[in-house]
Steps between C-alpha positions, in 0.01 A plus 500: 500500500735777389524661846293803404171565673368790291423849621573592864212517745480856637393602849502834680741556787424870533219711355720598202748208481436163339731199512512222247578143597537170320165320487674165539754552782388843636848653475477879496614623160403865453354809659318776313386834640189668363592768246859379464659409168745273684462137604727386783630146457639294788856411405490151650204408282726525193695203366825693446478733801873472579572695179292801612567783742194634688427873484238500776403314814178539697534579869882496502490756782326237713746219416669305779822673611715215365347520152698699245313614190708638215317646203623567147475856367147586390489460120220755461639844412410786731400289802 
């Protein structure tokens, strides 16, 4: 087996938000909002995640007080 399990299995976590997970191990991989042209990818689902700098983080305002979240500058112009 090459480690790939095909297309993610999608499920709704909110009326307009759908998350994709690996069909084999159930790791969350993506989230897609209805009407959006953007697909959010979980950084830890990527093989070379240490080489990337996240530009967003869900619920960072609700993070534990000891958790520090540093984001890279948003690469999208005008946002």
